[in-house]
Phi, psi and omega in degrees: 000143179233131177280125187278320182195188183286353178277006177061042172262125185246131178258122180241120179274122183255001178214135176264359180272143182287133174235164183287324183226155175279134173245119185245139175236119184261127180231131172286145179240112182294328184291319183251357185054038181240163172253135179253136174246112179268110187249141167247089191274161166282158185295316189275345187233031182303309185293316180299316180294322178295318178298317179298318180295321178296316180297325181294333179262011174091012179271167176250148177229000000 
């Protein structure tokens, strides 16, 4: 897991296999007051896709 920024948005990669598109599921976490983005990223664009997913839910990167 990697902490993306001070807004406590955490990106967790749940698959190491390459897929064509990122599928993100956003879940609030009461324990950590964080939002989790479960990504199945493509190999070459993991960081870009994670940033886009964060922006879509209103976070800053």
